[in-house]
N, C-alpha and C positions, 0 to 999 in steps of 0.2 A: 525531655518531652517530644513526642513524635506525632507529626501531622501528616497524612496520607492524601486527602482529598484535595484535588487542584482548586475546588472552590474556596477553600479556606485560605489559599493564597493571597487573596485581597486583604484578608484581615490582618496578616502579617505586615503587608506594606501599607496599610491605612495610615500610620502616623506619618509616612513620607509624602503623602497626597496634600495638596493645597487646600485649606478649609473654604476658599471662595469659589473653587472649581465645581460646577453643577455635577450632579451624579450621573454616571454613565448608564446606558442601557445595557443589561446582562444578555450575552448571547445565548442562543438556544442551548439547552443542556446546563445552564446555570453558572457558566464561567464567564467572569469578565475580564478577559485577556487584554483588553486595551487599557484597562486600569493597571494591570499588572505591569505593562509595558512603561506606562508612565511612572510608576512607582519605582521602576529601576532606573528612570531618569533617560529613557530613550526617547527623547523629544524629537531627535533628528531621524527617527525610523522612516524609511522610505514608504510612501503610500502604496498599498497593495490592494488588488482586487481578489485576493485569494479566497476560497470558500471558508476557511478557518483562520483564526487568530493565533493559533499555537504556532511555534516555530516549526518550520519545514524546509526541506531542500528540494528542488525541482530540477529536473535535468531535460535540457533541450538539445536535439541533434539537428544539425544543418550540414549542408555539402550535397554536391551532385551524385556521389557515389561513396563507396564504402572506404576507398582509399582517401578520399579528401573529406571525409565528414568529420565535424567538430562537434565535441560534446561540452556544452555549457552547464555549469552548476550555478543555480540561482537561489540563493537564500531569500526565505519570505518570513516577515515577522520576527527576524533577528538579525542583529548587526555584528558581523564577524570581519576580522581583518583578513582572514584566509579560511579555506576549507582543507580540512585534514583527509587525505585518502590513504586507505589501507589495502594493500595487494594480497592476493592468494598466498604466495609463497613468502613467508616471513623471513627467508634467509636471503632475499634479494636486496640489493642495494636501494631499490625504489619500493621497499615493501611499506614504508611510511613516507608520505610526501606531503608538502604544505603547498596547496595551490593558492597563489596569490589573486586577490580580488581585482578584478578589472571592471571597466565599464560594462554593466549588463551581467556581471557574474564572474565565476572562475573557470578557466579552461581545464577540461580533464583529458590529458593526452593518454593514449593507451600504453600501459606499462609493458615491459617485457613478459611479464606473467600473464597479462590479459586476465580473462575469467572475471571473477567476482571483485568489486571493489566497495569497501564500506566507507562511506562519506559522512563526516561529522563536521559541524559548525558550533562554536562556542562563544557566548557572550556573557561577561561578568561584569556587573555593577553593584556598587555598594555591598550589600549582604545577600545578593541572590545570583544564581548562576542558570543560565538557560542554555540547553543543548539541542540541537536538532541532528537527525541522523536518518540515512536512507541507504540503500543498496543498488549499485549500478553493475549490470552484468553485461559484459561484451559479447555474449552469445557463443563462446568456445566450448564445444562439447568435451574437449580434452582438458578442461580446466580442473584443477586440484579442487579436493574437498575443502570448502571455506570454513569448516567448522572452527579449527585452531585459530583462523584471522578474526572470526566473530568473537571467540571467547578471550581474546587478548584485551585487557583493559585500556580504554580509550579516555573515559571520563569517570567522574565519581559516581553519578547515578545513570545506570543504562538499561535499555530495552533491547534485548539480543534475540535475534530469530534463532528457532531450534527445529529445523534449519530454515533456509530460505528456498522458495520453490524454483528448481532449475528449469522446468518446463515452461516455456513463455515467459519466464523471469517475473511472474506475477501470479498473485494468488486469485482464487475463483470462489464465486459465491457457493455457499452450502458446503464448503470445505472446512475442516478442522485444522489449525496450525497451532504450534506451541511457541511461546516466547519466554525468555527468563528475565526477570527484574532482579536487579542487584545494585548494591551501593558499596564502593571500595571493594569490589571483588566478591562481596558476601550477598548470598541470596536473600531477597526481602520476602518473608513468608507473611501472608495475609496483607498484601499490598494492593491498595486500589488502583486500578488502571482504567481510564476512560478510552472508549473506542468511539470515534466519530468517523462518518463517511460523507463524502461530497454528495451522496444521494439523499442524505438527510437522516441517516439512522444514528443513534445515541444510546450507549450502553455503558454501564459502570460493572467492570469485572474485578475479580480478586485473584491473586496468586495463591497457590497451595503451599504446603509446608516446606517445599523445596524451592519456593520462589518462582516456580513455573506457572504460566498462565496459558490456559487454553482458549483459543479464539475460534469461534464459529463464525466465519465470514458471512455477513448477511446477504440475503438475496433480495436487495432493494431495488433492482432494476425496474421491476413491476411497478413501483411507486412512481417512477418517472414516466412511464407508459399512461399511468392514470392521470398524471397531472396534464400530460400532453392531450389526452382524449378529453379532458375537461376544459380545454381551452386555455391552459396555463402554458408558460413558456419553458421549453425543455433546453437548458443550457448545457446539459452534461454530454461528454463524447459518447457515441453510440458503442463504442468498442470497449470501454472500460470507465472506472471510476477511481477516485483516490479514498485511501483510508489513512488515519493516523491514530496511533497508541500513544498515550501520554499519562506520565505519572509524576507526583512530586514528593519531596522527602526533606524533612527539616533535621539538620545535625550541625553541631559546633557553631551555632549562631547563624548559619546560613541556611537559605531556602533553595533547594534544588528542583529544577523543573527540566525533564527530558521528553523528547517526543520523537517518535520513530514513524515515518510515513512511506508509503508505497502504493502500488496501484493493484486493482483487482478487476477481474472480467465475469461476465454471465456465467451461470452454472454450466459446467462443461458437460454435465450428464443430459441436460436439456438439448443441446446441440448434438450430442451423439444419439439420443433417442430419435431426433428428426432425421439424421442420417441414416439410422438403422431402419426406421419406417420407410424411408424412401427406398433403401436398398431391398428390403423384403417385398415391397411393391413390384419393383423392377425385377427381381428374381421370380416372382410369382407370374409376371407377365411373360418373361422369357421362358419359364417352364410350361406354361400353358399353350405357348406357340405351336410346338409339335403336335399336341392333342387336336388344336383347332384345325391345323392342315390336314391331318389324318382324317378327321371327320369330314372336312371338304372334299377330300380326294376319294373318298370311299363310295363306291358305285351302290345304288340302291338294289335290293332284291326284289325283282318281278315275279310275281305268282301268276301262273297262267290258270285261270279257272274254266277255260272252254275244253280241255282234256277230260274225256269221259271214257270209262271202262267199258269194253265192247263186250 
């Protein structure tokens, strides 16, 4: 029996919940992820103020300069003993590393290969497996293509970027990007995948026959502006927002839930249009300057009307 929608995960775990516990409120989008966590026995899960209750990985950078910066990976809504880091060059000794969890998160040191890093965290309780994944990019233009690293199997249920945006290392609104959903290395055709954003968008998408999902990144930054203008509180960062893709699959008596999270920014075309518009105005002004000077310096022609023929 195959169950694809994340919302039915609560039904799978229902027998594990206590009958005396009051029902929980279902979060927007119809998913009760808090109940899922309780069903897995995660009573000691740290309190989080994250915008979603899906398992995610957040990265934080600290340090005065590039040489002294420290990258910390912080799991949210998932309890993991370590973070798995996968590097570009699969032939290097540090192609796969396990980053131990410390107070506040796991430290991500820059490997010799640099470039792209696929980060995953795994939690397994009873008959359920939760996985969170994200990509960190060290910003090296010479970095190798990460396709082979992305395609290497890391967990049973996976959502894999196809590819990951190299420019600015994040997605942009109104762009189309593809992802592969697979289980044990095999593509999942007709698999339902939930898309959620920290700006409030909620969509249910489906993979094609090859297990490929096409995501149109929503342009929901205008919603935040409307909230702000209407007197509401705007808690989102002005330069970007978060998104997460999540799906679940039941096999061999276990329920698997995986979530891939990343960041996205406003529509790049809008910014280019503004820049181009200002550029055209500036060019027009520069082009018109010689004409104005020419007109100003040109002496008027005086017609003498007093001359008469003799």
